[in-house]
C-alpha positions as CSV (number, residue, x, y, z in Angstrom):
1,M,10.6,91.8,-9.1
2,K,10.1,90.1,-5.8
3,K,7.4,87.9,-7.4
4,K,9.8,86.9,-10.1
5,A,12.4,85.9,-7.6
6,I,9.9,83.7,-5.8
7,I,8.8,81.9,-9.0
8,I,12.5,81.3,-9.9
9,S,13.2,79.9,-6.4
10,L,10.2,77.5,-6.7
11,A,11.3,76.3,-10.0
12,V,14.8,75.6,-8.8
13,I,13.4,73.7,-5.8
14,G,11.2,71.7,-8.2
15,L,14.2,70.8,-10.4
16,L,16.2,69.8,-7.4
17,I,13.4,67.5,-6.2
18,V,13.1,65.9,-9.7
19,A,16.9,65.5,-10.0
20,Y,16.9,63.8,-6.5
21,F,14.3,61.2,-7.5
22,L,16.0,60.6,-10.9
23,F,19.6,60.4,-9.9
24,F,19.6,59.4,-6.2
25,R,16.4,57.3,-5.8
26,G,15.8,55.9,-9.3
27,D,18.2,53.0,-8.9
28,S,17.5,52.3,-5.3
29,T,15.9,48.9,-4.6
30,E,14.3,48.1,-1.4
31,T,14.8,44.6,0.0
32,K,11.8,43.2,1.7
33,F,10.8,39.7,2.9
34,S,7.8,37.4,2.8
35,Y,6.9,35.7,6.0
36,V,5.2,32.4,7.1
37,Q,3.8,31.7,10.6
38,I,4.9,29.0,13.1
39,T,1.7,27.2,14.2
40,R,0.7,24.4,16.5
41,G,-1.3,21.5,15.2
42,D,-1.5,17.9,14.2
43,L,0.9,16.4,11.6
44,N,0.2,13.4,9.5
45,V,2.8,11.7,7.3
46,I,0.9,10.4,4.4
47,I,1.7,8.2,1.4
48,S,-0.9,8.7,-1.4
49,S,-1.8,6.2,-4.0
50,S,-4.8,5.2,-6.2
51,G,-6.5,1.9,-6.9
52,T,-9.7,0.2,-8.0
53,I,-12.5,-0.9,-5.7
54,Q,-13.6,-4.5,-5.9
55,A,-15.7,-6.9,-4.1
56,I,-13.8,-9.1,-1.8
57,K,-14.9,-12.3,-3.4
58,T,-16.4,-12.6,-6.9
59,V,-17.2,-15.7,-8.9
60,D,-17.6,-16.0,-12.7
61,V,-20.4,-18.5,-13.5
62,G,-20.1,-20.1,-16.9
63,T,-21.4,-23.2,-18.8
64,Q,-19.7,-26.5,-19.6
65,V,-22.0,-27.3,-22.5
66,S,-22.9,-25.5,-25.7
67,G,-26.4,-24.5,-26.7
68,K,-29.0,-21.8,-26.9
69,I,-30.0,-19.9,-23.7
70,D,-33.5,-21.1,-23.2
71,R,-34.3,-19.2,-20.0
72,L,-32.7,-16.4,-17.9
73,L,-34.1,-16.4,-14.5
74,V,-32.0,-13.5,-12.9
75,D,-30.8,-10.1,-14.1
76,F,-28.3,-7.4,-13.1
77,N,-28.3,-6.6,-9.3
78,S,-30.4,-9.6,-8.5
79,Q,-29.9,-11.1,-5.0
80,V,-29.3,-14.8,-5.3
81,R,-28.7,-17.6,-2.8
82,R,-26.4,-20.6,-3.1
83,G,-28.0,-23.4,-5.2
84,Q,-30.5,-21.1,-6.9
85,L,-31.4,-21.8,-10.6
86,L,-30.0,-18.9,-12.7
87,A,-30.5,-20.0,-16.3
88,V,-31.4,-23.0,-18.5
89,I,-29.7,-24.0,-21.8
90,D,-31.9,-25.7,-24.4
91,T,-32.1,-29.4,-23.5
92,V,-33.5,-30.8,-26.7
93,V,-30.1,-31.9,-28.1
94,L,-28.8,-33.0,-24.7
95,A,-31.9,-35.1,-24.0
96,A,-31.5,-36.7,-27.4
97,S,-27.9,-37.5,-26.6
98,L,-29.0,-39.1,-23.4
99,R,-31.5,-41.3,-25.1
100,D,-29.0,-42.3,-27.7
101,A,-26.5,-43.2,-24.9
102,Q,-29.2,-45.3,-23.2
103,S,-29.8,-47.2,-26.5
104,S,-26.1,-47.9,-26.9
105,L,-26.0,-49.3,-23.4
106,D,-29.0,-51.6,-24.0
107,R,-27.4,-52.8,-27.2
108,A,-24.1,-53.5,-25.5
109,K,-25.8,-55.4,-22.7
110,A,-27.7,-57.6,-25.2
111,Q,-24.5,-58.4,-27.2
112,Y,-22.7,-59.2,-24.0
113,D,-25.4,-61.6,-22.8
114,Q,-25.4,-63.3,-26.2
115,A,-21.6,-63.7,-26.1
116,V,-21.7,-65.1,-22.6
117,A,-24.3,-67.7,-23.6
118,V,-22.3,-68.7,-26.7
119,H,-19.1,-69.0,-24.7
120,E,-20.7,-71.3,-22.2
121,R,-21.8,-73.6,-25.0
122,N,-18.4,-73.5,-26.6
123,K,-16.8,-74.3,-23.2
124,Q,-18.8,-77.6,-23.0
125,L,-17.8,-78.5,-26.6
126,F,-14.2,-77.7,-25.9
127,E,-14.2,-79.9,-22.8
128,K,-15.6,-82.8,-25.0
129,K,-13.0,-82.2,-27.6
130,Y,-15.6,-81.1,-30.1
131,M,-13.9,-77.6,-30.5
132,N,-10.4,-76.7,-31.1
133,E,-8.4,-74.4,-28.8
134,V,-8.2,-71.5,-31.3
135,D,-12.0,-71.2,-31.6
136,F,-12.4,-71.4,-27.9
137,I,-9.9,-68.6,-27.2
138,A,-11.7,-66.4,-29.8
139,S,-15.0,-67.1,-28.1
140,K,-13.5,-66.1,-24.7
141,T,-12.0,-62.9,-26.2
142,N,-15.3,-61.9,-27.7
143,V,-16.9,-62.0,-24.2
144,Q,-14.2,-59.7,-22.8
145,V,-14.5,-57.3,-25.7
146,L,-18.2,-57.0,-25.4
147,L,-17.9,-56.5,-21.6
148,A,-15.6,-53.6,-22.2
149,A,-18.1,-52.2,-24.8
150,Q,-20.8,-52.4,-22.2
151,K,-18.7,-50.5,-19.6
152,S,-18.0,-47.9,-22.3
153,A,-21.7,-47.5,-22.9
154,V,-22.3,-47.0,-19.2
155,T,-19.7,-44.2,-19.1
156,S,-21.3,-42.6,-22.2
157,L,-24.6,-42.7,-20.5
158,E,-23.3,-41.1,-17.3
159,R,-21.6,-38.3,-19.4
160,A,-24.9,-37.7,-21.2
161,K,-26.7,-37.4,-17.9
162,L,-24.0,-34.9,-16.6
163,N,-24.3,-32.8,-19.8
164,L,-28.1,-32.6,-19.4
165,G,-27.6,-31.6,-15.8
166,Y,-25.1,-28.9,-16.8
167,A,-27.8,-27.3,-18.9
168,Y,-29.3,-26.1,-15.6
169,I,-27.0,-23.4,-14.2
170,Y,-27.1,-22.8,-10.5
171,S,-25.5,-20.2,-8.3
172,P,-22.3,-21.5,-6.4
173,I,-22.5,-18.7,-3.8
174,S,-24.9,-16.3,-2.2
175,G,-24.5,-12.8,-3.3
176,T,-25.4,-10.2,-5.9
177,I,-25.4,-10.5,-9.8
178,I,-23.0,-7.6,-10.9
179,N,-22.7,-8.7,-14.5
180,R,-24.7,-10.7,-17.0
181,S,-22.9,-11.4,-20.4
182,V,-25.7,-13.1,-22.4
183,E,-29.3,-12.6,-23.5
184,Q,-32.1,-15.1,-23.7
185,G,-31.9,-16.9,-27.1
186,Q,-28.2,-16.3,-27.4
187,T,-26.1,-19.3,-28.3
188,V,-23.0,-20.1,-26.2
189,A,-20.1,-22.4,-27.2
190,A,-18.1,-24.2,-24.7
191,S,-15.6,-25.9,-27.0
192,L,-12.3,-24.6,-25.6
193,S,-13.2,-22.8,-22.4
194,A,-16.3,-22.1,-20.3
195,P,-17.9,-18.8,-21.4
196,T,-18.8,-16.5,-18.6
197,I,-22.6,-15.9,-18.2
198,F,-22.8,-14.3,-14.8
199,T,-20.4,-12.6,-12.3
200,I,-21.6,-12.8,-8.7
201,A,-20.2,-10.7,-5.8
202,E,-20.5,-12.6,-2.6
203,D,-20.9,-9.6,-0.2
204,L,-21.0,-5.9,-1.1
205,S,-21.1,-4.7,2.5
206,S,-17.3,-5.1,2.6
207,M,-15.1,-4.0,-0.3
208,R,-11.4,-4.1,-1.1
209,I,-9.1,-1.7,-2.9
210,L,-6.1,-2.9,-4.9
211,T,-3.6,0.0,-4.9
212,N,-0.1,0.3,-6.5
213,V,2.6,1.6,-4.1
214,D,6.0,2.6,-5.3
215,E,9.0,0.6,-4.2
216,S,10.5,3.7,-2.5
217,D,7.4,3.8,-0.2
218,I,6.4,0.2,0.3
219,G,8.8,-0.2,3.3
220,Q,6.5,2.2,5.3
221,I,3.3,0.2,4.6
222,K,2.4,-2.4,7.2
223,V,-0.5,-4.9,7.5
224,G,-3.1,-3.4,9.9
225,Q,-2.2,0.2,9.0
226,K,-5.1,2.6,8.9
227,V,-5.9,4.4,5.7
228,Q,-8.5,7.0,4.4
229,F,-9.7,7.2,0.9
230,T,-12.1,9.2,-1.3
231,V,-14.0,8.4,-4.5
232,Q,-15.3,10.9,-7.1
233,A,-18.8,9.7,-6.7
234,Q,-18.9,10.9,-3.0
235,Q,-17.4,14.4,-3.0
236,G,-16.2,15.6,0.3
237,K,-16.7,12.2,2.1
238,K,-13.8,10.2,3.4
239,F,-13.9,6.5,4.0
240,D,-11.8,4.5,6.5
241,G,-10.0,1.3,5.6
242,E,-7.2,-1.0,6.8
243,V,-4.3,-2.7,5.0
244,T,-4.9,-6.4,4.9
245,Q,-2.2,-7.7,2.5
246,I,1.0,-6.6,0.8
247,R,1.5,-8.8,-2.3
248,L,5.1,-9.8,-3.0
249,N,4.8,-10.0,-6.8
250,P,6.2,-6.8,-8.3
251,N,4.5,-4.9,-11.1
252,V,6.8,-3.0,-13.4
253,V,5.1,0.0,-15.1
254,S,7.3,2.4,-17.2
255,N,10.4,1.0,-15.5
256,V,9.0,1.8,-12.1
257,V,8.5,-1.1,-9.6
258,N,5.2,-1.1,-7.8
259,Y,3.7,-3.5,-5.3
260,V,0.0,-4.3,-4.9
261,V,-1.4,-3.3,-1.4
262,V,-4.8,-4.6,-0.6
263,V,-7.0,-2.4,1.6
264,Q,-10.3,-3.6,3.0
265,A,-13.2,-1.1,3.9
266,D,-16.7,-1.4,5.2
267,N,-19.5,-0.6,2.8
268,K,-22.6,-0.9,4.8
269,E,-24.2,2.1,3.3
270,R,-23.4,0.8,-0.2
271,F,-21.7,4.1,-1.3
272,L,-18.9,2.1,-2.8
273,L,-19.5,0.3,-6.1
274,P,-17.2,-2.1,-7.9
275,G,-14.9,-0.6,-10.4
276,M,-14.7,2.9,-8.7
277,T,-11.3,4.6,-8.6
278,A,-10.2,5.4,-5.0
279,T,-7.5,7.9,-4.0
280,V,-5.9,6.3,-0.9
281,D,-3.9,7.9,1.8
282,F,-1.8,5.6,4.0
283,Y,-1.1,7.2,7.4
284,V,2.5,6.4,8.1
285,D,3.1,8.4,11.3
286,Y,1.3,11.0,13.3
287,R,2.0,13.9,15.7
288,E,-0.5,15.7,17.8
289,K,-0.4,19.4,18.8
290,V,3.2,20.0,17.9
291,L,4.9,23.2,16.8
292,L,5.1,23.4,13.0
293,V,7.0,25.5,10.6
294,P,6.3,25.6,6.8
295,N,9.1,23.9,4.8
296,V,9.5,27.1,2.6
297,A,11.1,28.8,5.7
298,L,13.6,26.0,6.1
299,R,14.6,26.3,2.4
300,F,15.3,30.0,2.7
301,Q,18.9,31.1,1.9
302,P,20.0,34.5,3.4
303,T,21.4,37.2,1.3
304,D,24.9,38.6,1.7
305,E,23.5,41.7,3.4
306,M,21.7,39.5,5.9
307,T,24.8,37.5,6.5
308,A,26.8,40.7,7.3
309,E,24.0,42.1,9.4
310,Y,23.6,39.0,11.5
311,T,27.3,38.6,11.9
312,K,27.6,42.2,13.2
313,N,24.7,41.7,15.6
314,R,26.1,38.5,17.0
315,E,29.5,40.0,17.5
316,K,28.0,42.8,19.5
317,E,26.0,40.4,21.7
318,L,28.9,38.0,22.2
319,A,31.3,40.8,23.3
320,N,29.6,41.2,26.6
321,L,29.2,37.5,27.4
322,P,31.6,35.3,29.5
323,D,34.0,33.0,27.6
324,S,32.3,29.9,28.9
325,V,29.0,31.0,27.6
326,K,30.5,31.9,24.3
327,K,32.1,28.4,23.8
328,K,28.9,26.6,24.7
329,M,26.8,28.7,22.3
330,Q,29.3,28.0,19.5
331,Q,29.0,24.3,20.1
332,F,25.2,24.5,19.5
333,G,25.5,26.8,16.5
334,G,24.4,29.9,18.4
335,G,27.7,31.7,18.7
336,Q,29.8,33.5,16.1
337,F,28.1,33.1,12.8
338,N,29.8,30.9,10.3
339,P,29.0,31.4,6.6
340,G,29.3,27.7,6.1
341,M,26.0,27.4,8.0
342,M,24.2,29.1,5.2
343,G,23.8,25.8,3.3
344,G,21.4,24.5,5.9
345,G,18.4,23.5,3.9
346,Q,16.0,20.9,5.0
347,G,17.5,17.7,6.2
348,S,21.1,19.0,6.2
349,T,23.9,17.1,7.8
350,S,27.3,17.8,9.1
351,S,30.5,15.8,9.8
352,G,32.7,15.8,12.8
353,N,31.9,15.3,16.4
354,N,28.6,17.2,16.2
355,G,27.5,15.3,13.1
356,A,24.9,13.0,14.9
357,R,23.5,15.9,16.9
358,R,23.0,18.1,13.8
359,R,21.7,15.4,11.5
360,N,18.2,16.9,11.6
361,A,19.3,20.4,12.3
362,N,17.8,23.3,10.3
363,R,17.6,27.0,10.8
364,V,15.0,29.7,10.4
365,W,15.4,33.5,10.1
366,Y,13.3,36.3,11.6
367,Y,13.3,39.8,12.9
368,D,12.7,40.3,16.6
369,E,10.6,43.0,18.3
370,N,13.7,45.3,18.2
371,N,13.9,45.0,14.4
372,K,17.1,42.9,14.7
373,L,17.8,40.0,12.4
374,Q,17.9,36.7,14.2
375,M,18.7,33.2,13.2
376,S,17.4,30.2,15.3
377,M,18.6,26.6,15.0
378,I,15.9,24.0,15.1
379,F,15.9,20.2,15.4
380,A,13.3,18.9,12.9
381,G,11.0,15.9,13.3
382,L,8.4,14.5,10.9
383,T,7.4,16.4,7.8
384,D,4.4,15.9,5.5
385,G,6.0,17.8,2.6
386,K,4.4,21.1,3.6
387,N,5.1,21.5,7.2
388,T,7.8,20.2,9.5
389,E,7.6,19.4,13.2
390,I,9.9,21.5,15.5
391,I,11.3,19.2,18.2
392,R,13.5,21.9,19.7
393,G,14.1,25.5,18.6
394,R,15.7,28.6,20.3
395,N,13.2,31.5,20.9
396,L,10.6,30.0,18.7
397,K,6.9,30.0,19.7
398,E,3.4,29.7,18.3
399,G,2.3,32.6,16.1
400,M,5.8,33.8,15.4
401,K,6.6,34.9,11.8
402,V,9.7,33.7,10.1
403,I,11.2,34.7,6.8
404,S,10.3,32.6,3.8
405,G,11.6,34.6,0.9
406,V,12.9,37.8,-0.5
407,I,10.7,40.4,-2.2
408,E,12.0,43.2,-4.4
409,N,10.0,46.5,-4.4
410,N,11.1,49.7,-6.2
411,A,9.8,52.3,-3.9
412,A,10.8,55.7,-2.5
413,S,11.0,54.4,1.1
414,T,14.4,54.1,2.7
415,T,13.4,51.2,4.9
416,T,15.7,48.2,4.3
417,T,13.4,45.5,5.8
418,N,9.8,44.7,6.1
419,N,9.5,43.8,9.8
420,P,6.3,41.8,10.6
421,F,6.3,43.7,14.0
422,N,6.1,47.0,12.1
423,P,2.5,47.7,11.0
424,Q,3.7,50.1,8.3
425,Q,4.4,48.0,5.3
426,G,4.7,48.8,1.6
427,S,2.7,47.4,-1.3
428,N,3.1,46.7,-5.0
429,Q,5.4,43.8,-4.3
430,M,7.0,41.5,-6.8
431,R,8.1,38.0,-5.6
432,R,11.6,36.8,-6.6
433,G,12.4,33.1,-6.9
434,F,11.2,32.0,-3.5
């Protein structure tokens, strides 16, 4: 009988425990927080863009005469000097044109000399009244026409000599052949425009990058500004450069206005090749060894429970302070908590007499060593999009953890917060919207 009573008692106790977890703990939701750490380090404000690497000076070498490529004396990557012979176009036709022009000139000279001699004789006849005036004028005109024909023949001869000279293609600069567009035996036609045969880069030890910068960022780019860039061909290696020109002509791409910024960089090791795509970082501003807070902590919005808890804690603290101290703390946002302060996201502003002072004011939330919820106003400086410089902040120091988001965890624990100073923390967490 006694054994039966013990079994019944244990069964009742078990039912009570199950009922407790089902009806009293099944709907309980533990509110916990995720944290980020305040650190000290360097902050770089960077504008990123991309562009194409080019040689600083390139020259397209073409031909002014048509014909077949008789000889090619250089190839890709050949080093050439100024005045060096690069290629020769077939000169057979051009030499024949030169000989024909010379023959035309000789014929024009002979005709002119004959006309001059005839005119001298006609002049004597005209003075002795043996020739009428009309024939004399015709003789004089014939001399002038043949003189003009002789001059035209001289010009044709000079043109033929020039064309024959154009068949020999020389390098206009010293540099490297980076492109060759023809093969030996190929025919080139220079009827409307000079076809490109070679492209020569003057000096590959120094390169330039043409980058497109958005109109919203171009105001922060200055000539002489330092940049760093990377190329896919050299993974993990960063190259240094400098802004040398900001071109005023805008480029509109998909209704977005961009400006071309020219960056110059050394290439003594020849790692950079023409045509490579470079990812460029313009260093706009820099801070060294400053206190940094992740931006996610500045975007955190406290819950209603946090608001009530913080208000209650501040009221208790202010109750024991002198009135002068209370007034001063309220002026700097450290007094009685105002729910209107909840909207303080990153870069918030306020109106009134304190508007200028609070223009860069933000706030962070944390739990202190006594497990009390605290809020600290900070004055923000530069930001790189991930971290923000803390110019001034109350009770904030390096290594401190601040709240960055709310975590929901269905657990049996009755703890309402997950304090970073408490080593006992739950698991199986699910992040919510932060």
